[in-house]
OpenMM code with the backbone's topology and positions (N, CA, C; nanometers):
from openmm import Vec3, app, unit

residues = "MET ILE ARG THR ALA GLN VAL LEU LYS ARG LEU GLY TYR SER ILE ARG GLU ILE ARG SER ILE LEU SER LEU ALA LYS SER GLU ASN THR LYS GLU LYS ARG LEU THR ARG LYS LEU ARG ARG MET LEU SER ASP CYS ALA SER LYS ILE ALA SER GLU VAL SER LEU LEU ALA SER ALA ARG VAL LYS ILE SER ALA LEU LEU GLU LYS THR GLN ASN CYS GLU GLY CYS ASP ALA PRO ASP CYS ALA SER CYS GLY LYS LEU LYS GLU LEU ARG THR LEU GLY LEU LEU SER".split()
positions = [
    Vec3(0.0829, -0.1194, 0.0000),
    Vec3(0.0000, 0.0000, 0.0000),
    Vec3(0.0877, 0.1262, 0.0000),
    Vec3(0.1904, 0.1268, 0.0853),
    Vec3(0.2791, 0.2432, 0.0935),
    Vec3(0.3543, 0.2615, -0.0374),
    Vec3(0.4008, 0.1510, -0.0950),
    Vec3(0.4740, 0.1576, -0.2224),
    Vec3(0.3847, 0.2166, -0.3316),
    Vec3(0.2598, 0.1750, -0.3339),
    Vec3(0.1650, 0.2276, -0.4325),
    Vec3(0.1486, 0.3779, -0.4149),
    Vec3(0.1334, 0.4217, -0.2919),
    Vec3(0.1186, 0.5648, -0.2641),
    Vec3(0.2435, 0.6407, -0.3073),
    Vec3(0.3609, 0.5839, -0.2856),
    Vec3(0.4855, 0.6496, -0.3253),
    Vec3(0.4937, 0.6644, -0.4766),
    Vec3(0.4557, 0.5595, -0.5475),
    Vec3(0.4582, 0.5647, -0.6939),
    Vec3(0.3601, 0.6712, -0.7441),
    Vec3(0.2398, 0.6716, -0.6874),
    Vec3(0.1390, 0.7700, -0.7287),
    Vec3(0.1862, 0.9122, -0.6990),
    Vec3(0.2488, 0.9316, -0.5845),
    Vec3(0.3002, 1.0649, -0.5479),
    Vec3(0.4087, 1.1071, -0.6462),
    Vec3(0.4958, 1.0146, -0.6804),
    Vec3(0.6043, 1.0451, -0.7749),
    Vec3(0.5498, 1.0810, -0.9135),
    Vec3(0.4346, 1.0251, -0.9469),
    Vec3(0.3721, 1.0555, -1.0750),
    Vec3(0.2965, 1.1880, -1.0737),
    Vec3(0.2934, 1.2522, -0.9566),
    Vec3(0.2317, 1.3842, -0.9498),
    Vec3(0.0909, 1.3880, -0.8947),
    Vec3(0.0410, 1.2763, -0.8475),
    Vec3(-0.0925, 1.2757, -0.7890),
    Vec3(-0.0898, 1.3456, -0.6533),
    Vec3(-0.1962, 1.4161, -0.6236),
    Vec3(-0.2075, 1.4835, -0.4943),
    Vec3(-0.2412, 1.3795, -0.3865),
    Vec3(-0.2221, 1.4187, -0.2625),
    Vec3(-0.2559, 1.3299, -0.1506),
    Vec3(-0.4039, 1.2923, -0.1578),
    Vec3(-0.4855, 1.3879, -0.1917),
    Vec3(-0.6302, 1.3631, -0.2033),
    Vec3(-0.6601, 1.2576, -0.3101),
    Vec3(-0.5939, 1.2706, -0.4268),
    Vec3(-0.6152, 1.1739, -0.5347),
    Vec3(-0.5641, 1.0351, -0.4949),
    Vec3(-0.4511, 1.0320, -0.4259),
    Vec3(-0.3943, 0.9048, -0.3811),
    Vec3(-0.4896, 0.8364, -0.2829),
    Vec3(-0.5418, 0.9142, -0.1900),
    Vec3(-0.6382, 0.8573, -0.0945),
    Vec3(-0.7593, 0.8006, -0.1671),
    Vec3(-0.8054, 0.8719, -0.2674),
    Vec3(-0.9220, 0.8270, -0.3433),
    Vec3(-0.8931, 0.6951, -0.4148),
    Vec3(-0.7779, 0.6855, -0.4785),
    Vec3(-0.7410, 0.5631, -0.5494),
    Vec3(-0.7288, 0.4465, -0.4512),
    Vec3(-0.6593, 0.4703, -0.3410),
    Vec3(-0.6406, 0.3631, -0.2421),
    Vec3(-0.7733, 0.3226, -0.1783),
    Vec3(-0.8588, 0.4200, -0.1555),
    Vec3(-0.9900, 0.3918, -0.0977),
    Vec3(-1.0727, 0.3051, -0.1927),
    Vec3(-1.0711, 0.3391, -0.3203),
    Vec3(-1.1451, 0.2592, -0.4182),
    Vec3(-1.0880, 0.1184, -0.4287),
    Vec3(-0.9553, 0.1097, -0.4235),
    Vec3(-0.8906, -0.0212, -0.4356),
    Vec3(-0.9228, -0.1104, -0.3152),
    Vec3(-0.9385, -0.0501, -0.1979),
    Vec3(-0.9665, -0.1273, -0.0764),
    Vec3(-1.1150, -0.1551, -0.0560),
    Vec3(-1.1994, -0.0880, -0.1314),
    Vec3(-1.3433, -0.1013, -0.1114),
    Vec3(-1.3890, -0.2457, -0.1255),
    Vec3(-1.4730, -0.2866, -0.0334),
    Vec3(-1.5276, -0.4223, -0.0379),
    Vec3(-1.6635, -0.4247, -0.1070),
    Vec3(-1.7048, -0.3106, -0.1590),
    Vec3(-1.8329, -0.2998, -0.2268),
    Vec3(-1.8179, -0.3522, -0.3697),
    Vec3(-1.8196, -0.4823, -0.3860),
    Vec3(-1.7958, -0.5441, -0.5165),
    Vec3(-1.9152, -0.5351, -0.6108),
    Vec3(-2.0305, -0.4938, -0.5590),
    Vec3(-2.1492, -0.4845, -0.6441),
    Vec3(-2.1636, -0.3470, -0.7086),
    Vec3(-2.0825, -0.2539, -0.6689),
    Vec3(-2.0930, -0.1170, -0.7202),
    Vec3(-2.0021, -0.1010, -0.8426),
    Vec3(-2.0602, -0.1176, -0.9603),
    Vec3(-1.9829, -0.1108, -1.0844),
    Vec3(-1.9260, 0.0292, -1.1086),
    Vec3(-1.9934, 0.1294, -1.0582),
    Vec3(-1.9456, 0.2675, -1.0751),
    Vec3(-1.8059, 0.2830, -1.0126),
    Vec3(-1.7872, 0.2225, -0.8954),
    Vec3(-1.6570, 0.2291, -0.8288),
    Vec3(-1.5499, 0.1573, -0.9106),
    Vec3(-1.5873, 0.0433, -0.9663),
    Vec3(-1.4929, -0.0325, -1.0485),
    Vec3(-1.4531, 0.0483, -1.1714),
    Vec3(-1.5503, 0.1098, -1.2364),
    Vec3(-1.5200, 0.1916, -1.3548),
    Vec3(-1.4306, 0.3096, -1.3181),
    Vec3(-1.4617, 0.3728, -1.2054),
    Vec3(-1.3819, 0.4873, -1.1615),
    Vec3(-1.2383, 0.4442, -1.1310),
    Vec3(-1.2230, 0.3323, -1.0621),
    Vec3(-1.0898, 0.2821, -1.0307),
    Vec3(-1.0141, 0.2476, -1.1582),
    Vec3(-1.0818, 0.1834, -1.2525),
    Vec3(-1.0163, 0.1495, -1.3806),
    Vec3(-0.9730, 0.2747, -1.4552),
    Vec3(-1.0556, 0.3786, -1.4534),
    Vec3(-1.0199, 0.5052, -1.5186),
    Vec3(-0.8956, 0.5656, -1.4536),
    Vec3(-0.8953, 0.5663, -1.3211),
    Vec3(-0.7818, 0.6233, -1.2488),
    Vec3(-0.6547, 0.5424, -1.2761),
    Vec3(-0.6667, 0.4112, -1.2771),
    Vec3(-0.5498, 0.3267, -1.3040),
    Vec3(-0.5031, 0.3405, -1.4484),
    Vec3(-0.5957, 0.3614, -1.5392),
    Vec3(-0.5599, 0.3847, -1.6784),
    Vec3(-0.4797, 0.5144, -1.6913),
    Vec3(-0.5227, 0.6176, -1.6186),
    Vec3(-0.4477, 0.7434, -1.6167),
    Vec3(-0.3080, 0.7214, -1.5591),
    Vec3(-0.2991, 0.6397, -1.4537),
    Vec3(-0.1689, 0.6071, -1.3933),
    Vec3(-0.0785, 0.5409, -1.4970),
    Vec3(-0.1336, 0.4441, -1.5684),
    Vec3(-0.0550, 0.3714, -1.6688),
    Vec3(-0.0043, 0.4664, -1.7765),
    Vec3(-0.0875, 0.5615, -1.8170),
    Vec3(-0.0459, 0.6594, -1.9176),
    Vec3(0.0670, 0.7478, -1.8653),
    Vec3(0.0550, 0.7912, -1.7412),
    Vec3(0.1601, 0.8741, -1.6817),
    Vec3(0.2907, 0.7964, -1.6692),
    Vec3(0.2817, 0.6702, -1.6318),
    Vec3(0.4012, 0.5869, -1.6206),
    Vec3(0.4668, 0.5712, -1.7576),
    Vec3(0.3864, 0.5462, -1.8594),
    Vec3(0.4403, 0.5312, -1.9947),
    Vec3(0.5115, 0.6587, -2.0399),
    Vec3(0.4530, 0.7738, -2.0094),
    Vec3(0.5160, 0.9014, -2.0455),
    Vec3(0.6484, 0.9195, -1.9728),
    Vec3(0.6490, 0.8861, -1.8446),
    Vec3(0.7709, 0.8989, -1.7635),
    Vec3(0.8800, 0.8053, -1.8145),
    Vec3(0.8441, 0.6826, -1.8476),
    Vec3(0.9410, 0.5861, -1.8996),
    Vec3(0.9991, 0.6363, -2.0314),
    Vec3(0.9139, 0.6883, -2.1166),
    Vec3(0.9587, 0.7409, -2.2453),
    Vec3(1.0557, 0.8573, -2.2274),
    Vec3(1.0216, 0.9478, -2.1365),
    Vec3(1.1080, 1.0628, -2.1087),
    Vec3(1.2440, 1.0172, -2.0549),
    Vec3(1.2433, 0.9242, -1.9607),
    Vec3(1.3681, 0.8749, -1.9024),
    Vec3(1.4515, 0.7978, -2.0049),
    Vec3(1.3877, 0.7201, -2.0894),
    Vec3(1.4599, 0.6444, -2.1923),
    Vec3(1.5278, 0.7401, -2.2897),
    Vec3(1.4564, 0.8444, -2.3272),
    Vec3(1.5129, 0.9451, -2.4170),
    Vec3(1.6322, 1.0153, -2.3522),
    Vec3(1.6184, 1.0492, -2.2251),
    Vec3(1.7286, 1.1150, -2.1532),
    Vec3(1.8490, 1.0222, -2.1445),
    Vec3(1.8251, 0.8940, -2.1183),
    Vec3(1.9350, 0.7970, -2.1103),
    Vec3(2.0100, 0.7880, -2.2420),
    Vec3(1.9388, 0.7835, -2.3534),
    Vec3(2.0014, 0.7764, -2.4857),
    Vec3(2.0862, 0.9006, -2.5109),
    Vec3(2.0308, 1.0172, -2.4805),
    Vec3(2.1040, 1.1416, -2.5040),
    Vec3(2.2280, 1.1531, -2.4157),
    Vec3(2.2149, 1.1137, -2.2897),
    Vec3(2.3293, 1.1201, -2.1977),
    Vec3(2.4368, 1.0202, -2.2405),
    Vec3(2.3976, 0.9003, -2.2799),
    Vec3(2.4946, 0.8001, -2.3261),
    Vec3(2.5694, 0.8497, -2.4494),
    Vec3(2.4965, 0.9093, -2.5425),
    Vec3(2.5597, 0.9630, -2.6637),
    Vec3(2.6566, 1.0756, -2.6286),
    Vec3(2.6171, 1.1588, -2.5352),
    Vec3(2.7030, 1.2694, -2.4938),
    Vec3(2.8295, 1.2182, -2.4245),
    Vec3(2.8156, 1.1165, -2.3410),
    Vec3(2.9325, 1.0587, -2.2752),
    Vec3(3.0295, 0.9990, -2.3771),
    Vec3(2.9733, 0.9325, -2.4768),
    Vec3(3.0586, 0.8749, -2.5806),
    Vec3(3.1276, 0.9849, -2.6616),
    Vec3(3.0533, 1.0882, -2.6936),
    Vec3(3.1052, 1.1992, -2.7727),
    Vec3(3.2166, 1.2744, -2.6989),
    Vec3(3.2090, 1.2763, -2.5677),
    Vec3(3.3060, 1.3538, -2.4888),
    Vec3(3.4058, 1.2646, -2.4136),
    Vec3(3.4177, 1.1391, -2.4544),
    Vec3(3.5062, 1.0486, -2.3820),
    Vec3(3.6527, 1.0912, -2.3870),
    Vec3(3.6927, 1.1645, -2.4881),
    Vec3(3.8318, 1.2097, -2.4975),
    Vec3(3.8587, 1.3352, -2.4156),
    Vec3(3.7554, 1.3936, -2.3586),
    Vec3(3.7718, 1.5169, -2.2803),
    Vec3(3.8579, 1.4934, -2.1553),
    Vec3(3.8514, 1.3746, -2.0980),
    Vec3(3.9274, 1.3435, -1.9767),
    Vec3(4.0770, 1.3680, -1.9966),
    Vec3(4.1303, 1.3243, -2.1092),
    Vec3(4.2747, 1.3368, -2.1333),
    Vec3(4.3129, 1.4555, -2.2193),
    Vec3(4.2185, 1.5422, -2.2460),
    Vec3(4.2437, 1.6576, -2.3334),
    Vec3(4.3349, 1.7584, -2.2638),
    Vec3(4.4320, 1.8088, -2.3381),
    Vec3(4.5254, 1.9074, -2.2834),
    Vec3(4.4945, 2.0496, -2.3307),
    Vec3(4.3845, 2.0674, -2.4012),
    Vec3(4.3506, 2.2005, -2.4537),
    Vec3(4.3311, 2.2982, -2.3380),
    Vec3(4.3821, 2.4203, -2.3529),
    Vec3(4.3668, 2.5195, -2.2460),
    Vec3(4.2240, 2.5729, -2.2341),
    Vec3(4.1455, 2.5579, -2.3402),
    Vec3(4.0098, 2.6122, -2.3416),
    Vec3(3.9148, 2.5105, -2.4032),
    Vec3(3.8189, 2.4661, -2.3271),
    Vec3(3.7236, 2.3643, -2.3746),
    Vec3(3.6301, 2.4169, -2.4839),
    Vec3(3.6140, 2.5467, -2.4920),
    Vec3(3.5209, 2.6038, -2.5898),
    Vec3(3.5643, 2.5768, -2.7329),
    Vec3(3.6916, 2.5526, -2.7552),
    Vec3(3.7414, 2.5357, -2.8920),
    Vec3(3.6845, 2.4131, -2.9628),
    Vec3(3.6521, 2.3070, -2.8895),
    Vec3(3.6001, 2.1869, -2.9563),
    Vec3(3.4472, 2.1878, -2.9673),
    Vec3(3.3804, 2.2743, -2.8966),
    Vec3(3.2349, 2.2853, -2.9068),
    Vec3(3.1562, 2.1858, -2.8231),
    Vec3(3.2234, 2.0972, -2.7524),
    Vec3(3.1536, 1.9956, -2.6744),
    Vec3(3.1115, 2.0466, -2.5365),
    Vec3(3.1734, 2.1535, -2.4928),
    Vec3(3.1462, 2.2058, -2.3592),
    Vec3(2.9999, 2.2452, -2.3416),
    Vec3(2.9437, 2.3147, -2.4398),
    Vec3(2.8048, 2.3590, -2.4300),
    Vec3(2.7110, 2.2397, -2.4144),
    Vec3(2.7312, 2.1380, -2.4958),
    Vec3(2.6460, 2.0181, -2.4880),
    Vec3(2.6619, 1.9491, -2.3536),
    Vec3(2.7857, 1.9404, -2.3062),
    Vec3(2.8112, 1.8732, -2.1797),
    Vec3(2.7446, 1.9468, -2.0656),
    Vec3(2.7481, 2.0777, -2.0678),
    Vec3(2.6885, 2.1558, -1.9589),
    Vec3(2.5370, 2.1519, -1.9599),
    Vec3(2.4750, 2.1276, -2.0735),
    Vec3(2.3293, 2.1153, -2.0783),
    Vec3(2.2864, 1.9699, -2.0702),
    Vec3(2.3845, 1.8812, -2.0531),
    Vec3(2.3626, 1.7369, -2.0487),
    Vec3(2.3044, 1.6849, -2.1788),
    Vec3(2.3085, 1.7664, -2.2830),
    Vec3(2.2583, 1.7212, -2.4124),
    Vec3(2.1095, 1.6983, -2.4156),
    Vec3(2.0386, 1.7417, -2.3141),
    Vec3(1.8948, 1.7137, -2.3044),
    Vec3(1.8079, 1.8246, -2.3626),
    Vec3(1.8681, 1.9369, -2.3896),
    Vec3(1.7891, 2.0492, -2.4358),
    Vec3(1.7698, 2.0510, -2.5863),
    Vec3(1.8424, 1.9646, -2.6570),
    Vec3(1.8314, 1.9652, -2.8034),
    Vec3(1.7205, 1.8761, -2.8507),
] * unit.nanometer
topology = app.Topology()
chain = topology.addChain("A")
for resn in residues:
    res = topology.addResidue(resn, chain)
    for name in ("N", "CA", "C"):
        topology.addAtom(name, app.Element.getBySymbol(name[0]), res)
């Protein structure tokens, strides 16, 4: 239950919304189809938010990995000024802004 609340909070749900979801999930009123539909709608929204978050994180991982590969020679570089190679700007923005 606590783990579920943590995940919902991380996805941006308010405490009120989390309580509502958990309350519906715990409800023993199995004959009330309205509650089931409402819970399914809320969980569907959760699944969509999770998918968006996964997509965003996957994209960030790809960009960061590419940037690390692109700048792997920076460690041993003896240049007095990093601006000359043009990689500094990308590295400082983590390559995520492009």
